[in-house]
C-alpha positions in Angstrom: 22.3 -20.9 20.6 22.8 -17.1 20.2 26.0 -17.7 18.2 24.2 -20.0 15.8 21.4 -17.5 15.3 23.9 -14.8 14.5 25.5 -17.0 11.9 22.1 -17.9 10.4 21.1 -14.2 10.3 24.3 -13.3 8.3 24.0 -16.3 5.9 20.3 -15.7 5.2 20.8 -11.9 4.9 23.5 -12.5 2.3 21.2 -15.0 0.4 18.4 -12.4 0.5 20.7 -9.8 -0.9 21.2 -12.1 -3.8 17.5 -12.8 -4.2 16.5 -9.1 -4.1 19.4 -8.4 -6.5 18.0 -11.0 -8.9 14.6 -9.3 -8.6 16.1 -5.9 -9.6 18.1 -7.5 -12.4 15.0 -9.5 -13.6 12.9 -6.3 -13.5 15.2 -4.7 -16.1 15.5 -7.9 -18.1 18.3 -10.5 -18.0 20.7 -11.1 -21.0 19.4 -13.9 -23.1 22.5 -16.0 -22.4 21.8 -15.9 -18.7 18.3 -17.0 -19.3 19.5 -19.9 -21.4 22.0 -21.0 -18.7 19.2 -20.9 -16.0 17.0 -22.8 -18.4 19.6 -25.6 -18.8 20.3 -25.6 -15.0 16.6 -26.2 -14.3 16.4 -29.0 -16.9 14.1 -27.1 -19.2 11.1 -27.6 -16.9 10.2 -23.9 -16.8 11.4 -22.7 -20.1 8.7 -20.1 -20.8 8.9 -18.6 -17.3 12.7 -18.6 -17.4 13.0 -17.0 -20.8 10.4 -14.4 -19.8 13.1 -13.0 -17.5 14.7 -11.5 -20.6 11.7 -9.2 -21.0 11.8 -7.5 -17.6 8.9 -5.5 -16.2 9.0 -2.5 -18.5 5.7 -0.7 -18.9 5.6 -1.4 -22.7 6.0 -5.2 -22.2 2.8 -7.2 -22.4 1.8 -8.4 -19.0 1.8 -12.1 -20.1 5.3 -11.7 -21.4 6.6 -10.4 -18.0 8.4 -12.8 -15.7 5.7 -12.8 -13.0 6.1 -16.5 -12.2 9.9 -16.2 -11.8 9.4 -13.3 -9.5 6.9 -15.2 -7.4 9.3 -18.1 -7.0 12.0 -15.7 -5.7 9.4 -13.9 -3.5 8.3 -17.2 -1.8 11.8 -18.3 -1.2 12.5 -15.0 0.5 9.3 -15.2 2.5 10.1 -18.7 3.8 13.6 -17.6 4.8 12.3 -14.5 6.7 9.6 -16.5 8.3 12.2 -19.0 9.6 14.3 -16.1 11.0 11.3 -14.5 12.6 10.5 -17.7 14.6 14.2 -18.0 15.6 14.4 -14.4 16.8 11.0 -14.6 18.6 12.4 -17.4 20.7 15.7 -15.7 21.4 16.8 -13.1 24.0 17.3 -9.5 23.0 20.8 -9.0 21.5 22.2 -5.7 20.3 24.3 -7.5 17.6 21.2 -9.2 16.2 19.3 -6.0 16.2 22.0 -4.0 14.5 22.4 -6.7 11.8 18.7 -6.7 11.1 18.7 -2.9 10.6 21.9 -3.0 8.4 20.4 -5.6 6.1 17.1 -3.8 6.0 18.8 -0.7 4.5 20.9 -2.8 2.1 17.8 -4.6 0.8 16.1 -1.3 0.1 19.1 0.1 -1.7 19.3 -3.0 -3.9 15.7 -2.7 -4.9 15.6 1.0 -5.4 16.8 1.1 -9.0 14.6 -1.7 -10.2 11.7 -1.4 -12.6 8.3 -1.5 -10.7 6.6 -4.9 -10.9 3.1 -4.5 -12.3 2.6 -1.0 -11.0 2.0 2.5 -12.5 0.6 4.6 -9.6 3.8 6.6 -9.4 3.0 8.3 -12.7 0.1 10.0 -10.9 2.3 11.0 -8.0 4.7 12.7 -10.4 1.9 14.4 -12.4 0.3 15.7 -9.2 3.6 17.1 -8.0 4.4 18.7 -11.3 1.0 20.4 -11.5 1.3 21.8 -7.9 4.8 23.1 -8.4 3.6 25.0 -11.5 0.7 26.6 -9.7 -2.2 24.4 -10.7 -4.5 22.9 -8.1 -4.0 19.1 -8.4 -7.7 18.5 -7.5 -9.1 20.9 -10.1 -8.6 18.8 -13.2 -8.5 15.2 -14.2 -5.7 14.2 -16.6 -8.4 13.5 -19.2 -9.6 17.1 -19.0 -6.5 18.0 -21.0 -7.7 15.7 -23.8 -11.2 17.1 -23.7 -9.8 20.7 -23.8 -7.2 20.1 -26.5 -9.8 18.6 -28.9 -12.6 21.0 -27.9 -15.1 18.3 -26.8 -18.2 19.9 -25.4 -20.1 16.6 -24.8 -19.2 13.4 -23.0 -16.7 11.3 -24.8 -16.4 7.5 -24.6 -12.8 6.4 -24.3 -12.9 3.0 -26.0 -9.3 2.1 -25.0 -9.9 2.7 -21.3 -13.5 1.7 -21.4 -14.6 4.9 -19.5 -16.7 8.0 -20.2 -14.8 11.3 -20.1 -17.1 14.0 -18.8 -17.5 17.3 -20.6 -17.3 20.3 -18.3 -18.0 24.0 -18.8 -14.7 26.0 -18.8 -14.1 29.6 -17.9 -11.3 31.6 -19.4 -9.2 31.0 -16.4 -9.7 27.2 -16.8 -8.5 27.5 -20.4 -5.3 29.2 -19.4 -4.6 26.6 -16.7 -5.3 23.7 -19.1 -3.0 25.3 -21.7 -0.3 25.4 -19.0 -0.9 21.7 -18.2 -0.7 20.8 -21.9 2.8 22.4 -21.9 3.7 20.3 -18.8 2.3 17.2 -20.5 4.4 17.8 -23.7 7.5 18.2 -21.6 7.2 14.5 -20.7 4.4 13.0 -22.8 5.3 9.4 -21.9 4.7 9.8 -18.2 1.4 11.6 -18.8 0.2 8.8 -21.1 0.8 6.2 -18.5 -1.3 7.8 -15.7 -3.9 5.2 -14.6 -7.6 6.1 -14.2 -7.0 9.3 -16.1 -10.6 10.2 -16.1 -10.5 10.7 -12.3 -9.0 13.7 -10.5 -6.4 12.9 -7.9 -7.6 11.2 -4.7 -4.5 11.8 -2.6 -4.9 14.3 0.4 -2.9 17.5 1.0 0.2 16.0 2.9 0.7 13.5 0.1 0.4 16.4 -2.4 3.0 18.3 -0.4 5.4 15.4 -0.6 4.8 14.9 -4.3 5.4 18.7 -4.9 8.6 18.6 -2.9 9.9 15.7 -5.0 8.9 17.4 -8.3 10.5 20.7 -7.1 13.8 19.0 -6.2 14.0 16.4 -9.0 11.1 16.6 -11.5 10.1 13.3 -13.2 12.7 11.3 -11.3 11.2 8.0 -10.3 14.4 6.9 -8.5 14.5 10.1 -6.4 10.8 9.8 -5.5 11.4 6.2 -4.3 14.4 7.4 -2.3 12.2 9.9 -0.4 9.6 7.3 0.3 12.4 5.0 1.5 13.4 7.6 4.1 9.9 7.5 5.5 10.0 3.7 5.3 13.1 3.8 7.5 11.3 6.1 9.8 8.5 3.5 10.1 11.2 1.0 11.1 12.6 3.4 13.7 9.1 4.0 15.2 8.4 0.3 15.3 11.6 -0.2 17.3 10.5 2.5 19.7 7.1 0.8 20.2 8.8 -2.6 20.7 11.1 -1.1 23.4 8.2 0.7 25.0 6.4 -2.6 25.3 9.4 -4.4 26.6 9.7 -6.6 23.5 12.8 -7.7 21.6 13.6 -4.9 19.2 15.0 -7.4 16.7 11.4 -8.4 16.1 11.3 -5.4 13.8 12.5 -8.0 11.2 8.9 -8.8 10.5 8.5 -5.3 8.9 12.1 -4.4 8.0 12.7 -7.7 6.0 9.1 -8.3 4.9 9.1 -9.4 1.3 5.8 -7.7 0.7 7.0 -4.4 2.1 10.2 -4.6 0.0 8.2 -5.4 -3.1 5.6 -2.7 -2.7 7.7 0.2 -1.5 11.4 0.1 -2.6 10.5 -1.7 -5.8 7.0 -0.5 -6.8 7.3 3.0 -5.3 3.9 3.2 -3.4 3.9 6.3 -1.2 2.2 4.6 1.8 5.3 4.8 4.0 4.5 8.5 4.3 1.1 7.7 5.8 2.3 4.7 7.9 5.1 6.9 9.4 2.7 9.5 10.6 0.2 6.9 11.8 2.9 5.1 13.9 4.1 8.5 15.2 0.6 9.2 16.4 0.3 5.8 18.0 3.7 6.2 19.7 2.8 9.6 21.1 -0.6 8.3 22.3 0.9 5.4 24.3 3.6 7.6 25.7 1.0 10.0 27.1 1.6 12.8 24.6 -2.0 12.7 23.4 -2.2 16.2 21.8 0.8 15.5 19.7 -0.7 12.2 18.8 -3.9 13.8 17.5 -1.9 16.2 15.4 0.2 13.4 14.0 -3.0 11.4 13.3 -4.4 14.3 11.4 -1.2 14.4 9.3 -1.5 10.7 8.7 -5.1 11.1 7.6 -4.0 14.0 5.3 -1.5 11.5 3.8 -4.0 8.7 3.2 -7.5 8.6 4.6 -7.2 5.1 6.1 -5.7 6.6 9.3 -8.9 8.3 10.3 -10.2 4.9 11.5 -8.0 5.2 14.6 -9.7 8.5 15.7 -12.4 6.7 17.8 -9.7 4.7 19.5 -7.7 7.8 20.4 -10.9 9.5 21.6 -11.9 6.4 23.5 -8.6 6.5 25.4 -9.9 9.5 27.4 -8.2 12.1 25.3 -11.2 13.7 23.7 -9.7 17.2 24.1 -7.4 16.4 21.2 -10.3 16.0 18.8 -10.6 19.8 18.0 -6.9 19.8 17.3 -7.3 16.9 14.8 -10.1 18.7 12.9 -8.3 22.0 13.0 -5.3 20.5 11.3 -7.5 18.8 8.7 -9.3 22.1 7.9 -6.0 24.1 7.9 -4.7 21.7 5.2 -7.8 21.7 3.0 -8.8 25.4 3.1 -5.9 26.5 0.8 -6.9 24.0 -1.8 -10.5 25.1 -1.7 -9.4 28.7 -2.3 -6.8 27.8 -4.9 -8.0 28.1 -8.5 -11.6 28.6 -7.3 -11.9 24.8 -6.6 -15.2 23.7 -5.1 -15.7 21.2 -2.3 -17.1 18.7 -4.9 -14.0 19.1 -7.1 -11.6 18.5 -4.1 -13.3 15.2 -3.2 -14.4 14.1 -6.7 -11.6 11.5 -6.9 -12.4 10.1 -3.4 -16.1 10.0 -4.3 -15.4 7.9 -7.5 -13.1 5.6 -5.5 -15.8 5.0 -2.9 -18.6 4.5 -5.4 -16.9 2.4 -8.1 -13.7 0.6 -7.1 -13.4 -3.0 -5.9 -10.6 -5.4 -6.3 -9.1 -8.5 -4.5 -11.5 -8.1 -1.6 -12.2 -10.8 1.0 -15.0 -10.1 3.5 -16.5 -7.5 1.2 -16.7 -10.0 -1.6 -18.7 -12.3 0.7 -21.0 -9.4 1.7 -21.6 -8.6 -2.0 -22.4 -12.2 -2.9 -24.8 -12.7 0.0 -26.7 -9.6 -0.9 -26.7 -10.7 -4.6 -28.1 -14.1 -3.6 -30.8 -12.5 -1.4 -31.9 -9.9 -4.0 -29.8 -9.1 -7.1 -31.5 -5.7 -7.5 -29.7 -4.6 -4.3 -26.3 -4.8 -5.9 -26.8 -3.1 -9.2 -24.0 -0.8 -8.0 -21.4 -1.3 -5.3 -23.0 1.3 -3.0 -25.4 -1.0 -1.0 -22.8 -3.6 -0.1 -20.3 -0.9 0.7 -22.8 0.7 3.1 -23.3 -2.7 4.8 -19.6 -3.1 5.1 -19.2 0.4 6.5 -21.9 -0.2 9.1 -20.3 -3.5 10.2 -16.9 -2.0 10.4 -18.2 1.1 12.3 -19.8 -1.2 14.8 -16.5 -3.0 15.3 -14.6 0.2 15.8 -17.3 1.5 18.3 -17.0 -1.7 20.3 -13.2 -1.4 20.4 -13.3 2.3 21.4 -15.9 2.0 24.3 -14.5 -1.1 26.0 -12.3 -0.5 29.0 -8.6 -0.7 28.1 -6.1 -2.2 30.5 -3.1 -0.3 29.3 -0.8 0.8 26.4 -0.1 -2.7 25.1 -3.8 -3.5 24.8 -4.3 -0.1 23.1 -1.6 -1.0 20.5 -3.4 -4.4 19.9 -6.7 -2.5 19.3 -4.9 -0.3 16.7 -3.8 -3.5 15.0 -7.4 -4.9 15.0 -8.7 -1.6 13.6 -6.2 -1.4 10.8 -6.4 -5.1 10.0 -10.2 -5.1 10.1 -10.3 -2.2 7.6 -8.1 -4.1 5.2 -10.3 -7.2 5.5 -13.6 -5.4 4.9 -12.3 -2.9 2.4 -13.7 -3.4 -1.1 -10.2 -2.8 -2.4 -7.6 -5.4 -1.2 -4.5 -4.1 -2.9 -1.4 -5.9 -1.4 0.3 -2.7 -0.3 -2.7 -1.8 1.8 -1.9 -4.7 4.0 1.6 -3.3 4.7 -0.1 -0.9 7.2 -0.7 -3.9 9.5 2.9 -5.3 9.4 4.5 -2.8 11.9 1.9 -4.0 14.5 2.8 -7.6 13.8 6.2 -6.9 15.2 4.5 -6.6 18.5 1.8 -9.1 18.0 3.2 -11.7 15.5 -0.1 -13.4 14.4 1.0 -16.3 12.2 -2.2 -15.8 10.2 -1.4 -12.2 9.2 2.3 -13.0 8.5 1.0 -15.9 6.3 -1.3 -13.4 4.5 1.7 -11.1 3.8 3.0 -14.0 1.7 -0.2 -15.2 -0.1 -1.3 -11.7 -1.1 1.4 -11.6 -3.7 -0.6 -14.2 -5.6 -3.0 -11.4 -6.6 -0.3 -10.4 -9.2 -1.2 -13.5 -11.1 -4.2 -11.6 -12.3 -1.9 -10.0 -14.8 -1.1 -13.4 -16.3 -4.2 -14.4 -18.3 -2.2 -17.3 -19.9 -3.0 -19.3 -16.8 -6.5 -20.7 -17.0 -7.1 -20.8 -13.2 -6.9 -17.0 -13.2 -10.3 -16.9 -14.7 -11.9 -19.6 -12.6 -14.9 -18.4 -10.5 -16.6 -20.2 -7.7 -19.7 -18.7 -6.1 -19.0 -15.5 -8.0 -15.6 -15.1 -6.4 -12.3 -15.5 -8.3 -10.4 -18.7 -7.4 -7.3 -16.7 -6.6 -9.1 -15.1 -3.7 -9.6 -18.5 -2.1 -5.9 -19.3 -2.5 -5.0 -15.9 -0.9 -7.5 -15.7 1.9 -8.7 -19.2 2.9 -5.3 -20.3 4.5 -5.3 -17.0 6.4 -8.7 -17.4 7.8 -8.1 -21.0 8.8 -5.0 -20.1 10.8 -6.7 -17.0 12.2 -9.6 -19.0 13.6 -7.0 -21.4 15.2 -5.2 -18.5 16.8 -8.3 -16.8 18.1 -9.4 -20.0 19.7 -6.1 -21.1 21.2 -4.6 -17.7 22.1 -1.0 -18.9 21.9 1.7 -17.3 24.0 2.9 -14.9 21.3 -0.5 -13.2 21.3 -0.8 -12.6 25.0 -1.5 -8.9 25.5 0.6 -8.1 28.5 
């Protein structure tokens, strides 16, 4: 049995290398001849999708002309193969050879995807801009990218950007502001293309200080290098794998179960390909959790602060840390947070409001691909449409419900380290479900915990979430279908997940027993 599993692991690993290699090649555009050969081989049944592979995923290509459908086919094949291997490894005994092979292929997959064009993503342009501004002495929180436009053309009143459909706010500028904005204009002109591609340019950066430090380090070492930036993020991603292995071993689990994260098609798409920086925050989050369950609580609180300073999501674990009887670490947590933010408050005379303007806008205005939040919004709209003229009321309700859940998790007696890890999963997963923004890469925060608690429902969701990228393909009529005020795609993504989750919660199968 073990020999057969080893052979299957090698064969499927090689197949996946080919699949991820095809994604990288497809992202850059395949030669027309190759597309014609593939079209003939498939009997001309998918001509438009096959020939779109010639276009690749370059920024300037129209979304409808990108090979999204072809990518999704490759993704789901990879997902099914990894799901099969996960079931096989879960039922096998621990084996060093299997474990080593899983790690080796995990590294190879990431290296294959590293040079590819990002698939339907542009967040990295903001990372590169923030890092460049910091390295050149400009507080990244002080100015939105659109402030350069307002300064350059001397707008003293609000300006409506009809291309982006947003209002650019006019702000009073001191002489020091003028000097800094002139410097930013020079940086912009050094690479105008990357600046022009920054998303949500009317909003100052939302990313916290540790993220800014990583962006600055990348810009200092290799400015405007997307590949180098992804390489640095990949190192943190490998660190996530290492910490997941430590948690598996600490819990007496098969370390080869790290395959759930290390080979996850969603993780591979969102990090090595798309270049999201979340591995930085996930790394510090897992480090905090590992130190907590190994009775190094003070270090855990410091690491949790660093995680929160990478991405704010991590703060949701603070009540669980405090509820573990380690409240003395709370001052250390807030001391690290303050120590990181004070320099930015003093730098370029930035105000508290300026530092958190991006976060405030995110909390007030953004919602996308949500699940539970979408239902909350619709229920409130049905009860009284006046309640939801903005997103704030349903977001307040969602926050109260989530806060009650976290309080319940933190005050209940905890049997031990394994149950504490399970509660961390529930906290992170619950945040993703109730969050108004359900970007697929947010879900990757849950996946390391699934290596310890392999919920079939959550693993299934890591596959169906990729369907959200069909929103970029307006040529498909079902993308615009709405039922009860919720997009049809949301039902395809979330309904299978909730059905399986209900079954798991009721049956409590062996793989979910918290030992």
